C-alpha positions as CSV (number, residue, x, y, z in Angstrom):
1,X,-19.6,-2.9,-13.9
2,X,-19.6,-5.6,-11.1
3,X,-15.8,-5.6,-9.6
4,X,-15.1,-9.3,-8.1
5,X,-14.0,-9.5,-4.4
6,X,-10.7,-9.9,-3.1
7,X,-9.2,-13.1,-2.3
8,X,-8.0,-14.3,1.0
9,X,-4.9,-13.4,-0.5
10,X,-5.0,-10.4,-2.0
11,X,-6.5,-8.5,1.5
12,X,-3.5,-10.1,3.1
13,X,-0.9,-8.9,0.8
14,X,-2.5,-5.8,1.2
15,X,-2.4,-5.6,4.6
16,X,1.4,-6.0,3.9
17,X,1.7,-3.4,1.9
18,X,-0.4,-1.1,4.3
19,X,1.9,-2.1,7.1
20,X,5.3,-1.7,5.3
21,X,3.7,2.3,4.2
22,X,3.0,2.9,7.9
23,X,6.7,1.5,9.1
24,X,7.9,3.4,6.2
25,X,6.1,6.8,6.8
26,X,6.8,6.6,11.1
27,X,7.4,10.2,11.7
28,X,6.2,12.1,9.3
29,X,3.2,14.4,9.1
30,X,0.6,11.8,7.2
31,X,-0.9,14.9,6.0
32,X,2.4,16.5,4.5
33,X,2.8,12.4,2.5
34,X,-0.3,12.0,1.2
35,X,0.0,16.1,-0.2
36,X,3.1,14.4,-1.7
37,X,1.8,11.4,-3.0
38,X,-0.5,13.0,-4.3
39,X,-3.6,11.6,-2.4
40,X,-5.8,11.9,0.4
41,X,-4.6,11.3,4.0
42,X,-7.8,9.4,4.5
43,X,-7.0,7.8,1.7
44,X,-3.2,7.4,3.3
45,X,-5.5,5.9,6.3
46,X,-7.1,3.3,4.5
47,X,-3.9,1.9,2.9
48,X,-2.2,1.8,6.3
49,X,-4.7,-0.3,8.0
50,X,-5.6,-2.3,5.1
51,X,-8.8,-1.0,4.3
52,X,-8.0,0.1,0.7
53,X,-6.2,-3.6,-0.4
54,X,-5.8,-3.1,-4.2
55,X,-4.7,0.7,-4.9
56,X,-3.6,1.6,-7.8
57,X,-0.2,1.6,-9.4
58,X,-0.6,5.4,-9.1
59,X,-1.4,5.8,-6.1
60,X,1.6,3.0,-5.3
61,X,4.7,4.6,-6.6
62,X,2.8,8.2,-5.7
63,X,3.7,6.8,-1.9
64,X,7.0,5.9,-3.0
65,X,8.6,8.4,-4.2
66,X,6.7,9.9,-1.5
67,X,8.5,8.0,1.2
68,X,11.7,7.5,-0.8
69,X,10.6,3.3,-0.8
70,X,12.1,1.7,-3.9
71,X,9.3,0.7,-5.6
72,X,10.6,-3.0,-5.3
73,X,10.0,-2.9,-1.6
74,X,6.0,-2.0,-2.3
75,X,6.3,-5.2,-4.5
76,X,8.2,-7.5,-2.4
77,X,5.8,-5.7,0.7
78,X,2.9,-7.4,-1.4
79,X,3.8,-10.3,-2.4
80,X,5.2,-11.6,0.8
81,X,7.4,-15.2,1.5
82,X,7.5,-17.7,0.0
83,X,4.4,-19.3,1.8
84,X,2.5,-16.1,1.0
85,X,3.3,-15.5,-2.4
86,X,-0.2,-14.3,-3.9
87,X,-1.0,-15.0,-7.5
88,X,-1.5,-11.7,-9.1
């Protein structure tokens, strides 16, 4: 199976999501957050810097739970402002 490349808009959406996760995690050890979310510290790092712009839904839920971040905040970050909307 060949994966279709992400559009530039989808990459930007992932970068916004990563920035939200990084900001929300501020001050907490990445290893602890990753463990609590059920992902590797490397996966968390990739998400935070935008190198993994389309994480699985389970990963996003795990991170939101680990960070005490409402899932709707992650959705809003993904969508961005009205002029940054992404067709998913």
